py3Dmol code that shows the C-alpha trace and the ligand (Angstrom):
import py3Dmol

protein = """\
ATOM      1  CA  MET A   1      84.559  64.919  84.378  1.00  0.00           C
ATOM      2  CA  ALA A   2      84.842  68.642  85.018  1.00  0.00           C
ATOM      3  CA  ASP A   3      81.979  68.109  87.548  1.00  0.00           C
ATOM      4  CA  VAL A   4      84.017  65.494  89.430  1.00  0.00           C
ATOM      5  CA  GLU A   5      87.002  67.833  89.478  1.00  0.00           C
ATOM      6  CA  VAL A   6      85.022  70.836  90.670  1.00  0.00           C
ATOM      7  CA  GLU A   7      83.444  68.558  93.528  1.00  0.00           C
ATOM      8  CA  ASN A   8      86.903  67.137  94.652  1.00  0.00           C
ATOM      9  CA  GLN A   9      88.125  70.909  94.918  1.00  0.00           C
ATOM     10  CA  VAL A  10      88.922  72.226  98.319  1.00  0.00           C
ATOM     11  CA  GLN A  11      88.231  75.897  99.413  1.00  0.00           C
ATOM     12  CA  PRO A  12      91.869  77.342  99.829  1.00  0.00           C
ATOM     13  CA  LYS A  13      92.867  78.943 103.193  1.00  0.00           C
ATOM     14  CA  LEU A  14      95.606  81.118 103.990  1.00  0.00           C
ATOM     15  CA  ILE A  15      97.404  82.847 106.907  1.00  0.00           C
ATOM     16  CA  ILE A  16     100.530  84.919 107.036  1.00  0.00           C
ATOM     17  CA  HIS A  17     102.415  86.549 109.865  1.00  0.00           C
ATOM     18  CA  GLY A  18     104.770  89.399 110.302  1.00  0.00           C
ATOM     19  CA  GLY A  19     106.192  88.675 113.763  1.00  0.00           C
ATOM     20  CA  ALA A  20     105.067  89.282 117.416  1.00  0.00           C
ATOM     21  CA  GLY A  21     105.936  91.756 119.956  1.00  0.00           C
ATOM     22  CA  SER A  22     104.775  94.305 122.394  1.00  0.00           C
ATOM     23  CA  SER A  23     103.461  97.075 120.307  1.00  0.00           C
ATOM     24  CA  LEU A  24     103.060  98.028 116.670  1.00  0.00           C
ATOM     25  CA  LYS A  25     105.026 101.178 117.037  1.00  0.00           C
ATOM     26  CA  GLY A  26     108.337 100.089 115.454  1.00  0.00           C
ATOM     27  CA  LYS A  27     106.567  98.562 112.490  1.00  0.00           C
ATOM     28  CA  GLY A  28     104.921 101.860 111.497  1.00  0.00           C
ATOM     29  CA  GLY A  29     101.661 101.693 113.212  1.00  0.00           C
ATOM     30  CA  LEU A  30      98.439  99.771 112.842  1.00  0.00           C
ATOM     31  CA  ASN A  31      97.177 101.039 109.367  1.00  0.00           C
ATOM     32  CA  ALA A  32     100.527 100.576 107.711  1.00  0.00           C
ATOM     33  CA  VAL A  33     101.091  96.989 109.070  1.00  0.00           C
ATOM     34  CA  ARG A  34      97.342  96.164 108.132  1.00  0.00           C
ATOM     35  CA  GLN A  35      97.629  97.404 104.572  1.00  0.00           C
ATOM     36  CA  SER A  36     100.976  95.733 104.159  1.00  0.00           C
ATOM     37  CA  LEU A  37      99.691  92.209 105.429  1.00  0.00           C
ATOM     38  CA  HIS A  38      96.181  92.439 103.692  1.00  0.00           C
ATOM     39  CA  SER A  39      97.668  93.278 100.229  1.00  0.00           C
ATOM     40  CA  ILE A  40      99.998  90.267 100.609  1.00  0.00           C
ATOM     41  CA  VAL A  41      96.956  88.086 101.669  1.00  0.00           C
ATOM     42  CA  GLU A  42      95.158  89.237  98.692  1.00  0.00           C
ATOM     43  CA  GLU A  43      97.763  88.650  96.197  1.00  0.00           C
ATOM     44  CA  ILE A  44      98.650  85.174  97.436  1.00  0.00           C
ATOM     45  CA  TYR A  45      95.047  84.056  97.944  1.00  0.00           C
ATOM     46  CA  ALA A  46      94.587  84.970  94.288  1.00  0.00           C
ATOM     47  CA  LEU A  47      97.240  82.552  93.290  1.00  0.00           C
ATOM     48  CA  LEU A  48      95.658  79.923  95.366  1.00  0.00           C
ATOM     49  CA  LEU A  49      92.106  80.266  93.655  1.00  0.00           C
ATOM     50  CA  ASP A  50      94.354  80.132  90.519  1.00  0.00           C
ATOM     51  CA  LYS A  51      95.378  76.635  91.409  1.00  0.00           C
ATOM     52  CA  ALA A  52      98.837  77.559  92.763  1.00  0.00           C
ATOM     53  CA  SER A  53     100.040  74.613  95.071  1.00  0.00           C
ATOM     54  CA  ALA A  54     100.515  75.235  98.693  1.00  0.00           C
ATOM     55  CA  THR A  55     104.186  75.346  98.470  1.00  0.00           C
ATOM     56  CA  GLU A  56     104.112  77.865  95.538  1.00  0.00           C
ATOM     57  CA  ALA A  57     101.832  80.032  97.521  1.00  0.00           C
ATOM     58  CA  VAL A  58     103.935  79.792 100.536  1.00  0.00           C
ATOM     59  CA  VAL A  59     107.248  80.699  98.827  1.00  0.00           C
ATOM     60  CA  LYS A  60     105.880  83.704  97.006  1.00  0.00           C
ATOM     61  CA  GLY A  61     103.981  84.811 100.177  1.00  0.00           C
ATOM     62  CA  CYS A  62     107.325  84.505 102.076  1.00  0.00           C
ATOM     63  CA  GLN A  63     109.101  86.278  99.322  1.00  0.00           C
ATOM     64  CA  LEU A  64     106.846  89.101  99.496  1.00  0.00           C
ATOM     65  CA  LEU A  65     107.123  89.555 103.327  1.00  0.00           C
ATOM     66  CA  GLU A  66     110.901  89.222 102.873  1.00  0.00           C
ATOM     67  CA  ASP A  67     110.827  92.116 100.513  1.00  0.00           C
ATOM     68  CA  GLU A  68     108.818  94.180 103.034  1.00  0.00           C
ATOM     69  CA  PRO A  69     111.174  96.229 105.046  1.00  0.00           C
ATOM     70  CA  ARG A  70     109.099  96.651 108.105  1.00  0.00           C
ATOM     71  CA  PHE A  71     109.396  92.859 108.916  1.00  0.00           C
ATOM     72  CA  ASN A  72     112.564  91.253 110.233  1.00  0.00           C
ATOM     73  CA  ALA A  73     113.275  88.980 107.227  1.00  0.00           C
ATOM     74  CA  GLY A  74     115.164  89.411 104.019  1.00  0.00           C
ATOM     75  CA  THR A  75     115.117  93.184 103.348  1.00  0.00           C
ATOM     76  CA  GLY A  76     115.039  94.839 106.732  1.00  0.00           C
ATOM     77  CA  SER A  77     116.562  91.992 108.772  1.00  0.00           C
ATOM     78  CA  VAL A  78     118.199  92.896 112.034  1.00  0.00           C
ATOM     79  CA  LEU A  79     121.963  92.916 112.735  1.00  0.00           C
ATOM     80  CA  GLN A  80     123.716  90.382 114.718  1.00  0.00           C
ATOM     81  CA  SER A  81     126.338  91.262 117.569  1.00  0.00           C
ATOM     82  CA  ASP A  82     129.188  91.851 115.192  1.00  0.00           C
ATOM     83  CA  GLY A  83     126.928  94.095 112.971  1.00  0.00           C
ATOM     84  CA  GLN A  84     126.236  91.622 110.299  1.00  0.00           C
ATOM     85  CA  ILE A  85     123.194  90.246 108.864  1.00  0.00           C
ATOM     86  CA  ARG A  86     122.563  86.471 108.934  1.00  0.00           C
ATOM     87  CA  MET A  87     119.279  85.210 107.800  1.00  0.00           C
ATOM     88  CA  SER A  88     117.432  81.828 108.348  1.00  0.00           C
ATOM     89  CA  ALA A  89     114.394  80.293 106.376  1.00  0.00           C
ATOM     90  CA  SER A  90     112.564  76.938 105.949  1.00  0.00           C
ATOM     91  CA  LEU A  91     109.919  75.371 103.880  1.00  0.00           C
ATOM     92  CA  MET A  92     107.827  72.252 104.742  1.00  0.00           C
ATOM     93  CA  ASP A  93     105.751  70.691 102.369  1.00  0.00           C
ATOM     94  CA  GLY A  94     102.812  68.708 104.468  1.00  0.00           C
ATOM     95  CA  THR A  95     101.929  66.338 101.631  1.00  0.00           C
ATOM     96  CA  SER A  96     105.640  64.885 101.165  1.00  0.00           C
ATOM     97  CA  GLN A  97     106.323  65.719 104.625  1.00  0.00           C
ATOM     98  CA  SER A  98     109.730  67.058 103.628  1.00  0.00           C
ATOM     99  CA  PHE A  99     111.638  70.024 105.397  1.00  0.00           C
ATOM    100  CA  SER A 100     114.203  72.059 103.908  1.00  0.00           C
ATOM    101  CA  GLY A 101     115.949  75.436 105.027  1.00  0.00           C
ATOM    102  CA  ALA A 102     119.033  77.532 105.037  1.00  0.00           C
ATOM    103  CA  ILE A 103     120.463  78.851 108.290  1.00  0.00           C
ATOM    104  CA  ASN A 104     122.644  81.939 108.753  1.00  0.00           C
ATOM    105  CA  VAL A 105     122.929  83.041 105.196  1.00  0.00           C
ATOM    106  CA  SER A 106     124.137  86.470 103.979  1.00  0.00           C
ATOM    107  CA  ARG A 107     123.991  88.557 101.017  1.00  0.00           C
ATOM    108  CA  ILE A 108     120.703  87.100  99.381  1.00  0.00           C
ATOM    109  CA  LYS A 109     117.229  88.920  98.829  1.00  0.00           C
ATOM    110  CA  ASN A 110     115.159  85.991  99.447  1.00  0.00           C
ATOM    111  CA  PRO A 111     116.452  83.253 101.821  1.00  0.00           C
ATOM    112  CA  ILE A 112     113.278  81.250 101.215  1.00  0.00           C
ATOM    113  CA  ALA A 113     114.447  80.759  97.503  1.00  0.00           C
ATOM    114  CA  LEU A 114     117.345  78.486  98.917  1.00  0.00           C
ATOM    115  CA  ALA A 115     114.684  76.514 100.994  1.00  0.00           C
ATOM    116  CA  LYS A 116     112.465  76.023  97.982  1.00  0.00           C
ATOM    117  CA  PHE A 117     115.417  74.853  95.907  1.00  0.00           C
ATOM    118  CA  LEU A 118     116.683  72.334  98.688  1.00  0.00           C
ATOM    119  CA  GLN A 119     113.170  70.722  98.737  1.00  0.00           C
ATOM    120  CA  SER A 120     114.345  68.557  95.842  1.00  0.00           C
ATOM    121  CA  GLN A 121     117.750  67.769  97.123  1.00  0.00           C
ATOM    122  CA  SER A 122     119.131  64.860  99.083  1.00  0.00           C
ATOM    123  CA  ASP A 123     120.875  67.445 101.467  1.00  0.00           C
ATOM    124  CA  ARG A 124     118.003  69.550 102.451  1.00  0.00           C
ATOM    125  CA  VAL A 125     119.335  72.054 105.473  1.00  0.00           C
ATOM    126  CA  LEU A 126     122.465  74.108 104.630  1.00  0.00           C
ATOM    127  CA  SER A 127     124.146  76.444 106.955  1.00  0.00           C
ATOM    128  CA  ASP A 128     126.443  79.571 106.490  1.00  0.00           C
ATOM    129  CA  TYR A 129     129.394  78.403 104.248  1.00  0.00           C
ATOM    130  CA  GLY A 130     127.243  75.629 102.403  1.00  0.00           C
ATOM    131  CA  ALA A 131     124.242  78.039 101.992  1.00  0.00           C
ATOM    132  CA  ALA A 132     126.820  80.958 100.485  1.00  0.00           C
ATOM    133  CA  GLU A 133     128.061  78.091  98.293  1.00  0.00           C
ATOM    134  CA  LEU A 134     124.658  77.068  96.959  1.00  0.00           C
ATOM    135  CA  THR A 135     123.800  80.839  96.348  1.00  0.00           C
ATOM    136  CA  ARG A 136     126.781  81.077  94.108  1.00  0.00           C
ATOM    137  CA  GLU A 137     126.183  77.848  92.377  1.00  0.00           C
ATOM    138  CA  LEU A 138     122.480  78.959  91.854  1.00  0.00           C
ATOM    139  CA  GLN A 139     123.927  82.262  90.292  1.00  0.00           C
ATOM    140  CA  ILE A 140     121.628  84.212  92.657  1.00  0.00           C
ATOM    141  CA  SER A 141     122.961  87.778  92.535  1.00  0.00           C
ATOM    142  CA  PRO A 142     124.557  89.076  95.709  1.00  0.00           C
ATOM    143  CA  TYR A 143     122.227  91.389  97.595  1.00  0.00           C
ATOM    144  CA  ASN A 144     122.575  93.499 100.773  1.00  0.00           C
ATOM    145  CA  PRO A 145     119.341  93.461 102.979  1.00  0.00           C
ATOM    146  CA  LEU A 146     120.601  96.279 105.373  1.00  0.00           C
ATOM    147  CA  THR A 147     118.302  99.069 105.680  1.00  0.00           C
ATOM    148  CA  ASP A 148     119.113 102.644 107.480  1.00  0.00           C
ATOM    149  CA  LYS A 149     116.586 101.824 110.009  1.00  0.00           C
ATOM    150  CA  ARG A 150     118.044  98.539 111.229  1.00  0.00           C
ATOM    151  CA  LEU A 151     121.556 100.099 111.156  1.00  0.00           C
ATOM    152  CA  ASN A 152     120.465 103.003 113.315  1.00  0.00           C
ATOM    153  CA  GLU A 153     118.720 100.466 115.624  1.00  0.00           C
ATOM    154  CA  TRP A 154     121.982  98.477 116.062  1.00  0.00           C
ATOM    155  CA  LEU A 155     124.165 101.667 116.370  1.00  0.00           C
ATOM    156  CA  ALA A 156     121.768 102.877 119.175  1.00  0.00           C
ATOM    157  CA  GLU A 157     121.692  99.722 121.050  1.00  0.00           C
ATOM    158  CA  ARG A 158     125.602  99.467 120.763  1.00  0.00           C
ATOM    159  CA  LYS A 159     126.289 102.882 121.881  1.00  0.00           C
ATOM    160  CA  ASP A 160     126.593 102.168 125.548  1.00  0.00           C
ATOM    161  CA  ASN A 161     128.228  98.820 125.250  1.00  0.00           C
ATOM    162  CA  PHE A 162     130.847  98.934 122.345  1.00  0.00           C
ATOM    163  CA  SER A 163     133.333  98.134 125.187  1.00  0.00           C
ATOM    164  CA  LYS A 164     131.937  94.715 125.698  1.00  0.00           C
ATOM    165  CA  SER A 165     133.022  91.631 123.669  1.00  0.00           C
ATOM    166  CA  MET A 166     131.008  91.583 120.589  1.00  0.00           C
ATOM    167  CA  ALA A 167     130.201  87.949 120.567  1.00  0.00           C
ATOM    168  CA  GLY A 168     128.954  88.217 124.494  1.00  0.00           C
ATOM    169  CA  VAL A 169     126.173  90.739 123.665  1.00  0.00           C
ATOM    170  CA  ILE A 170     122.695  89.605 123.421  1.00  0.00           C
ATOM    171  CA  ALA A 171     120.081  92.373 123.507  1.00  0.00           C
ATOM    172  CA  GLU A 172     116.429  91.728 123.511  1.00  0.00           C
ATOM    173  CA  SER A 173     115.096  94.471 121.298  1.00  0.00           C
ATOM    174  CA  GLU A 174     111.589  94.578 119.859  1.00  0.00           C
ATOM    175  CA  ALA A 175     112.861  93.324 116.663  1.00  0.00           C
ATOM    176  CA  GLY A 176     113.956  90.125 118.542  1.00  0.00           C
ATOM    177  CA  ARG A 177     110.602  88.456 118.065  1.00  0.00           C
ATOM    178  CA  GLY A 178     110.326  89.320 114.325  1.00  0.00           C
ATOM    179  CA  THR A 179     109.795  86.666 111.775  1.00  0.00           C
ATOM    180  CA  ILE A 180     107.456  86.199 108.757  1.00  0.00           C
ATOM    181  CA  GLY A 181     105.470  83.128 108.069  1.00  0.00           C
ATOM    182  CA  VAL A 182     103.034  81.744 105.589  1.00  0.00           C
ATOM    183  CA  VAL A 183     100.818  78.796 105.999  1.00  0.00           C
ATOM    184  CA  ALA A 184      98.491  77.707 102.999  1.00  0.00           C
ATOM    185  CA  LEU A 185      95.866  74.904 102.159  1.00  0.00           C
ATOM    186  CA  ASP A 186      95.569  74.754  98.341  1.00  0.00           C
ATOM    187  CA  SER A 187      92.683  73.578  96.323  1.00  0.00           C
ATOM    188  CA  GLN A 188      94.038  70.044  96.053  1.00  0.00           C
ATOM    189  CA  GLY A 189      93.910  69.943  99.828  1.00  0.00           C
ATOM    190  CA  ASN A 190      97.670  70.017 100.261  1.00  0.00           C
ATOM    191  CA  LEU A 191      99.346  72.134 103.225  1.00  0.00           C
ATOM    192  CA  ALA A 192     102.608  73.891 103.373  1.00  0.00           C
ATOM    193  CA  ALA A 193     104.295  76.108 105.838  1.00  0.00           C
ATOM    194  CA  GLY A 194     107.398  78.553 105.194  1.00  0.00           C
ATOM    195  CA  THR A 195     109.012  80.848 107.854  1.00  0.00           C
ATOM    196  CA  SER A 196     111.855  83.369 107.505  1.00  0.00           C
ATOM    197  CA  THR A 197     113.919  85.578 109.819  1.00  0.00           C
ATOM    198  CA  GLY A 198     116.936  87.859 110.514  1.00  0.00           C
ATOM    199  CA  GLY A 199     117.056  86.287 113.786  1.00  0.00           C
ATOM    200  CA  LYS A 200     116.888  87.997 117.436  1.00  0.00           C
ATOM    201  CA  GLY A 201     119.278  90.886 116.822  1.00  0.00           C
ATOM    202  CA  PHE A 202     122.484  91.160 118.688  1.00  0.00           C
ATOM    203  CA  GLU A 203     122.744  87.532 118.897  1.00  0.00           C
ATOM    204  CA  ARG A 204     125.989  85.574 119.274  1.00  0.00           C
ATOM    205  CA  ILE A 205     127.598  84.717 115.929  1.00  0.00           C
ATOM    206  CA  GLY A 206     126.648  81.270 115.117  1.00  0.00           C
ATOM    207  CA  ARG A 207     123.193  81.422 116.944  1.00  0.00           C
ATOM    208  CA  VAL A 208     120.686  79.150 115.167  1.00  0.00           C
ATOM    209  CA  SER A 209     117.013  80.234 114.830  1.00  0.00           C
ATOM    210  CA  ASP A 210     114.085  78.171 115.251  1.00  0.00           C
ATOM    211  CA  SER A 211     112.818  79.520 111.854  1.00  0.00           C
ATOM    212  CA  ALA A 212     114.817  76.926 110.074  1.00  0.00           C
ATOM    213  CA  MET A 213     113.979  74.017 112.500  1.00  0.00           C
ATOM    214  CA  PRO A 214     110.859  71.883 112.710  1.00  0.00           C
ATOM    215  CA  ALA A 215     110.348  73.747 116.212  1.00  0.00           C
ATOM    216  CA  GLY A 216     109.438  77.000 114.131  1.00  0.00           C
ATOM    217  CA  ASN A 217     107.959  75.657 111.083  1.00  0.00           C
ATOM    218  CA  TYR A 218     106.354  72.222 110.509  1.00  0.00           C
ATOM    219  CA  ALA A 219     103.729  70.455 108.212  1.00  0.00           C
ATOM    220  CA  THR A 220     102.208  67.028 107.667  1.00  0.00           C
ATOM    221  CA  LYS A 221      99.075  66.254 105.694  1.00  0.00           C
ATOM    222  CA  GLN A 222      96.954  67.019 108.553  1.00  0.00           C
ATOM    223  CA  ALA A 223      98.337  70.461 109.612  1.00  0.00           C
ATOM    224  CA  ALA A 224     100.702  73.081 109.047  1.00  0.00           C
ATOM    225  CA  VAL A 225     102.103  75.709 111.467  1.00  0.00           C
ATOM    226  CA  SER A 226     104.689  78.692 111.248  1.00  0.00           C
ATOM    227  CA  CYS A 227     105.893  80.269 114.609  1.00  0.00           C
ATOM    228  CA  THR A 228     107.288  83.840 115.545  1.00  0.00           C
ATOM    229  CA  GLY A 229     108.660  85.079 118.919  1.00  0.00           C
ATOM    230  CA  ILE A 230     111.983  84.173 120.740  1.00  0.00           C
ATOM    231  CA  GLY A 231     113.589  81.419 119.008  1.00  0.00           C
ATOM    232  CA  GLU A 232     114.936  79.761 122.138  1.00  0.00           C
ATOM    233  CA  ASP A 233     111.385  79.776 123.686  1.00  0.00           C
ATOM    234  CA  ILE A 234     109.913  78.209 120.293  1.00  0.00           C
ATOM    235  CA  ILE A 235     112.666  75.545 120.389  1.00  0.00           C
ATOM    236  CA  ASP A 236     112.045  74.632 123.986  1.00  0.00           C
ATOM    237  CA  GLU A 237     108.377  74.240 123.435  1.00  0.00           C
ATOM    238  CA  CYS A 238     108.913  72.610 119.979  1.00  0.00           C
ATOM    239  CA  LEU A 239     105.917  74.551 119.220  1.00  0.00           C
ATOM    240  CA  ALA A 240     105.285  73.990 115.524  1.00  0.00           C
ATOM    241  CA  ALA A 241     105.884  70.374 115.566  1.00  0.00           C
ATOM    242  CA  LYS A 242     103.985  69.995 118.905  1.00  0.00           C
ATOM    243  CA  ILE A 243     100.755  71.556 117.710  1.00  0.00           C
ATOM    244  CA  VAL A 244     100.999  69.587 114.180  1.00  0.00           C
ATOM    245  CA  VAL A 245     101.569  66.199 116.077  1.00  0.00           C
ATOM    246  CA  ARG A 246      98.672  66.945 118.199  1.00  0.00           C
ATOM    247  CA  VAL A 247      96.418  67.370 115.116  1.00  0.00           C
ATOM    248  CA  THR A 248      97.963  64.482 113.522  1.00  0.00           C
ATOM    249  CA  ASP A 249      97.110  62.350 116.563  1.00  0.00           C
ATOM    250  CA  GLY A 250      93.519  63.377 116.557  1.00  0.00           C
ATOM    251  CA  LEU A 251      92.965  66.911 118.252  1.00  0.00           C
ATOM    252  CA  SER A 252      91.152  69.514 116.482  1.00  0.00           C
ATOM    253  CA  LEU A 253      93.460  72.411 115.336  1.00  0.00           C
ATOM    254  CA  ALA A 254      91.636  74.873 118.015  1.00  0.00           C
ATOM    255  CA  ALA A 255      92.406  72.122 120.804  1.00  0.00           C
ATOM    256  CA  ALA A 256      95.904  71.573 119.819  1.00  0.00           C
ATOM    257  CA  PHE A 257      96.660  75.367 119.746  1.00  0.00           C
ATOM    258  CA  GLU A 258      94.828  75.672 123.059  1.00  0.00           C
ATOM    259  CA  ARG A 259      96.881  72.952 124.957  1.00  0.00           C
ATOM    260  CA  SER A 260     100.145  74.089 123.349  1.00  0.00           C
ATOM    261  CA  PHE A 261      99.642  77.829 124.313  1.00  0.00           C
ATOM    262  CA  VAL A 262      98.355  77.019 127.902  1.00  0.00           C
ATOM    263  CA  GLU A 263     101.639  75.115 128.300  1.00  0.00           C
ATOM    264  CA  ALA A 264     103.712  78.026 126.624  1.00  0.00           C
ATOM    265  CA  LYS A 265     102.164  80.515 128.957  1.00  0.00           C
ATOM    266  CA  GLN A 266     102.858  78.276 132.090  1.00  0.00           C
ATOM    267  CA  ASN A 267     106.461  78.130 130.846  1.00  0.00           C
ATOM    268  CA  GLN A 268     106.583  81.888 130.599  1.00  0.00           C
ATOM    269  CA  ARG A 269     107.472  81.811 126.805  1.00  0.00           C
ATOM    270  CA  ASP A 270     107.257  84.707 124.583  1.00  0.00           C
ATOM    271  CA  LEU A 271     106.045  83.596 121.150  1.00  0.00           C
ATOM    272  CA  GLY A 272     103.116  83.236 118.601  1.00  0.00           C
ATOM    273  CA  ALA A 273     101.989  80.961 115.841  1.00  0.00           C
ATOM    274  CA  ILE A 274      99.638  80.531 112.949  1.00  0.00           C
ATOM    275  CA  GLY A 275      98.201  77.335 111.648  1.00  0.00           C
ATOM    276  CA  ILE A 276      95.855  75.544 109.138  1.00  0.00           C
ATOM    277  CA  ALA A 277      94.459  72.098 109.463  1.00  0.00           C
ATOM    278  CA  ALA A 278      93.343  69.993 106.334  1.00  0.00           C
ATOM    279  CA  THR A 279      89.847  70.289 107.462  1.00  0.00           C
ATOM    280  CA  GLY A 280      90.221  74.085 106.621  1.00  0.00           C
ATOM    281  CA  ALA A 281      90.259  75.350 110.071  1.00  0.00           C
ATOM    282  CA  ILE A 282      92.627  78.141 110.613  1.00  0.00           C
ATOM    283  CA  ALA A 283      94.010  79.041 114.134  1.00  0.00           C
ATOM    284  CA  TRP A 284      96.409  81.606 115.640  1.00  0.00           C
ATOM    285  CA  GLY A 285      97.912  82.058 119.130  1.00  0.00           C
ATOM    286  CA  LYS A 286     100.262  84.221 121.206  1.00  0.00           C
ATOM    287  CA  THR A 287     101.762  84.779 124.614  1.00  0.00           C
ATOM    288  CA  SER A 288     103.262  87.900 123.579  1.00  0.00           C
ATOM    289  CA  ASP A 289     101.461  91.105 123.608  1.00  0.00           C
ATOM    290  CA  VAL A 290     100.697  91.557 119.762  1.00  0.00           C
ATOM    291  CA  LEU A 291     100.545  89.048 116.886  1.00  0.00           C
ATOM    292  CA  LEU A 292     100.882  90.561 113.309  1.00  0.00           C
ATOM    293  CA  ALA A 293      98.870  87.953 111.336  1.00  0.00           C
ATOM    294  CA  ALA A 294      96.234  88.077 108.598  1.00  0.00           C
ATOM    295  CA  TYR A 295      94.337  85.348 106.879  1.00  0.00           C
ATOM    296  CA  HIS A 296      91.846  84.596 104.364  1.00  0.00           C
ATOM    297  CA  ASP A 297      89.196  82.063 105.269  1.00  0.00           C
ATOM    298  CA  GLY A 298      87.652  81.727 101.866  1.00  0.00           C
ATOM    299  CA  GLN A 299      85.147  84.376 102.357  1.00  0.00           C
ATOM    300  CA  ASN A 300      86.871  87.501 104.009  1.00  0.00           C
ATOM    301  CA  ILE A 301      90.444  88.719 104.893  1.00  0.00           C
ATOM    302  CA  GLY A 302      90.737  89.382 108.580  1.00  0.00           C
ATOM    303  CA  ASP A 303      93.555  90.025 110.885  1.00  0.00           C
ATOM    304  CA  THR A 304      94.746  89.725 114.505  1.00  0.00           C
ATOM    305  CA  LEU A 305      96.154  93.190 115.020  1.00  0.00           C
ATOM    306  CA  GLU A 306      93.839  94.399 117.376  1.00  0.00           C
ATOM    307  CA  TRP A 307      93.401  91.082 119.088  1.00  0.00           C
ATOM    308  CA  THR A 308      94.017  92.212 122.690  1.00  0.00           C
ATOM    309  CA  ASP A 309      91.773  90.037 124.939  1.00  0.00           C
ATOM    310  CA  GLU A 310      93.028  87.504 127.459  1.00  0.00           C
ATOM    311  CA  SER A 311      92.646  84.306 125.500  1.00  0.00           C
ATOM    312  CA  LEU A 312      95.736  82.699 124.388  1.00  0.00           C
ATOM    313  CA  ILE A 313      94.141  81.413 120.907  1.00  0.00           C
ATOM    314  CA  ASP A 314      91.572  82.486 118.303  1.00  0.00           C
ATOM    315  CA  CYS A 315      90.493  80.812 115.043  1.00  0.00           C
ATOM    316  CA  SER A 316      88.428  81.341 111.911  1.00  0.00           C
TER     317      SER A 316
END
"""
ligand_1 = """\
5
LIG
N 112.028 83.456 115.924
C 112.943 84.039 115.352
C 114.397 84.079 116.080
O 114.278 83.900 117.272
O 115.259 83.687 115.485
"""
view = py3Dmol.view(width=600, height=400)
view.addModel(protein, "pdb")
view.setStyle({"model": 0}, {"cartoon": {"style": "trace"}})
view.addModel(ligand_1, "xyz")
view.setStyle({"model": 1}, {"stick": {}})
view.zoomTo()
view.show()
């Protein structure tokens, strides 16, 4: 029996991201980002080897990335036009094909924890007031995710335009493309994807991020994808769902990424994505200059931090 179990086991795969952008400067430089992403990949891949499910690995990976202040999610989230932090996160289990998420939630350390809880509920996506009520119901301690760095960024951006109406100010800062995401294939062959963000920064109150929509985070039994970049661009491409549906309809993961990123480039979008197929293929793509992603392919840890060639996608 033990032999049969081993035979049926799948080599786990993992890919994570800490956003996209035009440079690594604001994130503390290449080495710091690499160290941070690699150590999270190492920790989460060990869980997968230890038989954690894909959803467990994704939730834990998102928590670690939310807790890392250099990324725009959880602690270190950017501020909106009114100086408040509102975060969004979602989780999709590819096996049950169920999506759950929290939109524009405040005063919580790990928004992904709400998405995890909502997986088993009949109402699976909650927004601001409802998400706050749920946080209280679950007795999750209030937490302020503000960092000095984000406050100073906001103050600097606002210096010249405090005279404008707060809700009318939309600034495209470097942080605007920040998001975190995790995609995992577990040893039973199950896929899951999770994505979490502080949003674009300086957005209008009530703006909804792609990160808690199937456009930015989607999974079936065949593939799972998490996106980063400008939310409106991701929504317009319906990127995560588009890639996953292409794989579900028979394209390889690489071909699905290739076709989707050619379209995104033609449409002048600013975004990136990571994904894994049930076959074990891993892929990533970007139209932005830099994609902060790292992966474990079963043999080695790799990353995309110095991937600067002209191709739109790459795979492992
Ligand atoms: N992709 C994150 C956002 O635009 O909110």
